[in-house]
C-alpha positions as CSV (number, residue, x, y, z in Angstrom):
1,M,-39.8,-19.3,-24.6
2,D,-42.4,-16.5,-24.4
3,E,-40.7,-14.9,-21.5
4,I,-37.5,-14.4,-23.6
5,T,-39.3,-12.7,-26.5
6,E,-42.0,-10.9,-24.4
7,P,-40.2,-7.5,-24.4
8,L,-40.1,-7.7,-28.2
9,R,-43.8,-8.5,-28.5
10,P,-44.9,-5.0,-29.8
11,F,-42.4,-5.4,-32.7
12,T,-42.9,-9.1,-33.4
13,E,-46.7,-9.2,-33.3
14,P,-47.2,-7.2,-36.5
15,L,-44.9,-9.7,-38.2
16,R,-46.9,-12.8,-37.1
17,P,-48.6,-13.2,-40.5
18,V,-45.2,-13.7,-42.0
19,T,-43.6,-15.8,-39.2
20,D,-46.6,-18.1,-39.2
21,L,-45.6,-19.1,-42.7
22,L,-42.3,-20.4,-41.4
23,P,-41.7,-24.1,-40.7
24,P,-42.0,-25.1,-37.0
25,E,-38.2,-25.0,-36.6
26,G,-38.0,-21.4,-37.7
27,R,-40.8,-20.3,-35.4
28,E,-39.1,-22.1,-32.5
29,F,-35.8,-20.4,-33.3
30,L,-37.4,-16.9,-33.2
31,E,-39.4,-17.5,-30.1
32,G,-36.3,-19.1,-28.4
33,G,-34.3,-15.9,-28.7
34,G,-33.8,-15.6,-32.5
35,W,-35.6,-12.2,-32.4
36,W,-32.9,-10.8,-30.2
37,L,-30.2,-12.0,-32.7
38,I,-32.1,-10.4,-35.6
39,L,-32.4,-7.2,-33.5
40,A,-28.7,-7.2,-32.8
41,I,-27.9,-7.5,-36.5
42,I,-30.3,-4.7,-37.3
43,V,-28.8,-2.4,-34.6
44,L,-25.3,-3.3,-35.9
45,L,-26.2,-2.4,-39.4
46,V,-27.8,0.9,-38.3
47,L,-24.6,1.8,-36.3
48,L,-22.4,1.0,-39.3
49,V,-24.6,3.4,-41.5
50,I,-24.4,6.1,-38.9
51,A,-20.6,5.7,-38.6
52,K,-20.1,6.0,-42.3
53,L,-22.4,9.1,-42.4
54,L,-20.5,10.7,-39.5
55,R,-17.1,10.0,-41.3
56,F,-18.5,11.5,-44.5
57,L,-19.7,14.6,-42.7
58,K,-16.3,14.9,-40.8
59,R,-14.4,14.6,-44.0
60,G,-16.5,17.3,-45.7
61,L,-16.3,19.7,-42.7
62,F,-12.9,19.3,-41.3
63,T,-10.7,17.9,-44.0
64,R,-8.2,20.4,-45.4
65,K,-8.9,21.5,-48.9
66,R,-6.3,20.4,-51.4
67,R,-3.9,23.2,-52.4
68,P,-4.5,24.3,-56.0
69,I,-1.8,23.3,-58.5
70,D,0.8,26.0,-58.9
71,W,1.1,26.0,-62.7
72,D,3.6,28.9,-62.6
73,R,6.1,27.2,-60.2
74,D,8.6,26.2,-62.8
75,Y,8.4,29.6,-64.6
76,R,8.5,32.0,-61.6
77,E,11.6,34.2,-61.4
78,S,12.4,36.7,-58.7
79,L,14.2,39.6,-60.4
80,A,15.9,40.4,-57.1
81,D,17.9,37.2,-57.4
82,C,19.1,37.9,-61.0
83,P,22.8,38.7,-60.9
84,L,24.1,42.2,-61.2
85,P,26.5,42.8,-64.1
86,I,30.1,42.6,-62.7
87,R,31.8,44.2,-65.7
88,P,31.2,47.8,-66.6
89,A,29.1,48.6,-69.6
90,G,31.0,48.3,-72.9
91,E,31.4,50.8,-75.6
92,R,28.0,49.9,-76.9
93,R,24.9,50.3,-74.7
94,L,21.6,48.6,-75.1
95,T,18.6,51.0,-74.9
96,V,14.9,50.5,-74.7
97,Y,13.1,53.5,-76.1
98,H,16.4,55.3,-75.7
99,V,16.7,54.4,-71.9
100,P,20.1,52.7,-71.3
101,V,19.8,49.3,-69.7
102,R,21.8,46.2,-68.7
103,L,20.8,42.6,-69.3
104,R,20.0,40.7,-66.1
105,L,17.5,38.0,-67.2
106,V,17.1,36.2,-70.6
107,V,14.2,33.7,-71.1
108,V,14.0,31.9,-74.4
109,A,11.4,29.3,-75.6
110,P,10.5,27.8,-78.9
111,Q,7.0,28.3,-80.2
112,G,5.5,24.9,-80.5
113,T,6.4,21.6,-78.9
114,E,8.3,20.0,-81.8
115,V,11.3,22.4,-81.5
116,E,13.9,22.8,-78.8
117,V,16.2,25.7,-77.9
118,D,19.9,24.9,-77.2
119,A,20.8,26.6,-73.9
120,L,24.4,26.9,-75.1
121,A,23.4,28.8,-78.2
122,V,21.2,31.5,-76.6
123,E,23.8,34.2,-77.1
124,R,24.0,33.4,-80.8
125,L,20.2,33.4,-80.8
126,L,20.2,36.9,-79.3
127,D,22.5,38.1,-82.1
128,L,20.0,36.9,-84.7
129,I,17.2,38.8,-83.1
130,V,19.1,42.0,-82.3
131,P,22.5,42.2,-83.9
132,G,25.1,42.8,-81.2
133,L,22.8,41.6,-78.3
134,G,24.7,38.3,-78.0
135,A,28.0,40.1,-77.4
136,L,26.3,42.3,-74.8
137,A,25.0,39.3,-73.1
138,Q,28.6,37.9,-72.8
139,N,29.6,41.1,-71.1
140,D,26.6,41.5,-68.7
141,R,26.3,37.7,-67.9
142,P,22.5,37.7,-67.3
143,R,20.7,34.7,-65.9
144,I,19.6,32.6,-68.8
145,R,16.5,30.4,-68.7
146,V,15.2,28.1,-71.4
147,W,11.5,27.2,-71.1
148,P,9.8,24.3,-72.9
149,G,7.9,24.9,-76.1
150,Q,4.9,27.3,-75.8
151,I,1.8,27.1,-77.9
152,S,0.9,30.7,-78.0
153,H,3.2,33.7,-78.1
154,H,0.6,35.8,-76.4
155,G,0.5,33.2,-73.6
156,F,4.3,33.2,-73.4
157,A,4.4,37.0,-72.9
158,A,1.6,36.9,-70.3
159,T,3.3,34.1,-68.4
160,F,6.7,35.9,-68.5
161,H,5.2,39.2,-67.2
162,R,3.2,37.3,-64.5
163,C,6.0,35.2,-63.3
164,T,8.8,37.8,-63.2
165,I,8.4,39.3,-59.8
166,N,9.5,43.0,-59.5
167,P,11.0,43.6,-56.0
168,E,10.4,47.3,-56.5
169,G,6.6,46.8,-56.8
170,E,4.2,47.5,-59.7
171,G,2.6,50.6,-60.9
172,R,5.3,53.0,-60.0
173,P,8.7,54.1,-61.5
174,S,11.2,51.3,-61.4
175,R,14.7,50.5,-62.7
176,W,13.3,47.3,-64.0
177,V,12.1,47.1,-67.7
178,L,10.5,43.8,-68.8
179,V,10.2,43.0,-72.5
180,A,8.6,39.9,-73.9
181,G,7.2,38.7,-77.2
182,R,7.7,36.7,-80.4
183,A,10.8,37.3,-82.6
184,Q,11.4,35.8,-86.0
185,I,14.6,34.2,-87.1
186,G,14.0,33.4,-90.8
187,K,10.9,31.3,-90.8
188,Q,11.4,30.1,-87.3
189,P,9.5,31.9,-84.5
190,V,11.3,32.3,-81.2
191,L,9.8,33.5,-77.9
192,L,12.0,35.9,-75.9
193,G,11.7,37.6,-72.6
194,L,14.2,40.1,-71.2
195,G,14.7,41.5,-67.7
196,L,16.5,44.7,-68.1
197,W,18.1,47.0,-65.4
198,A,18.0,50.7,-66.3
199,D,20.5,53.3,-65.0
200,E,17.6,55.2,-63.5
201,A,14.0,54.6,-62.5
202,N,11.5,55.0,-65.3
203,A,7.9,54.3,-66.2
204,L,8.5,51.8,-69.0
205,G,7.4,48.8,-66.9
206,R,6.4,45.8,-68.9
207,I,6.4,45.7,-72.7
208,S,5.1,43.1,-75.1
209,L,6.5,43.1,-78.6
210,E,5.6,41.7,-82.0
211,P,8.3,40.4,-84.3
212,H,8.7,43.6,-86.3
213,Q,9.1,45.8,-83.2
214,W,12.3,44.3,-81.6
215,L,14.7,46.4,-83.8
216,D,12.7,49.5,-83.2
217,V,12.4,49.2,-79.4
218,L,15.8,47.7,-78.6
219,R,18.8,49.4,-80.0
220,L,22.5,49.4,-79.4
221,R,24.3,52.7,-79.4
222,T,27.8,53.9,-78.5
223,A,28.4,55.2,-75.1
224,E,29.4,58.6,-76.5
225,A,26.0,58.9,-78.2
């Protein structure tokens, strides 16, 4: 018996005051090889702890970070993909600060989550914001997007400008003019963003408008004028 547990004597001897309190059967079990079983259990538990620790360290060091959520994915619009007007400009031309432009992108959204915009009635909506703009949209055939309700009109304008990607780059003259802001139809606010294609490159860039500014900034004039 002693020969079996002799290699463990340096570890079991300090525990003798405790093991002496065990009944004779318990002491016989330990001296007959039970210490080795207890040692094996302890080693197994230590190995399990080390394995979990290594797995945790590996996950922290080598696991790929999760990609951040792309909140703009459903709103992003490449202006390069917006259709070019097929028909020539009509007798009346749309101007932005007197610069002639064509409609290539129209984005409409209600302000608030309790109202929806009918995608089939966007041209009528444009007419109520700028008289004659709906007929011009019928001629230019721009891409029309209806966004879900937006809480803030400032947030809408910021999202529109952020998500409309100008293929000609930023900070230099471009044929693209981007206009966005809140318009008012009676008591109902409507959020509107326009991607406009100018006849020549200009420095207008991106413009944010308040309700009272639409009729001053966007005007329809005859081609002769």
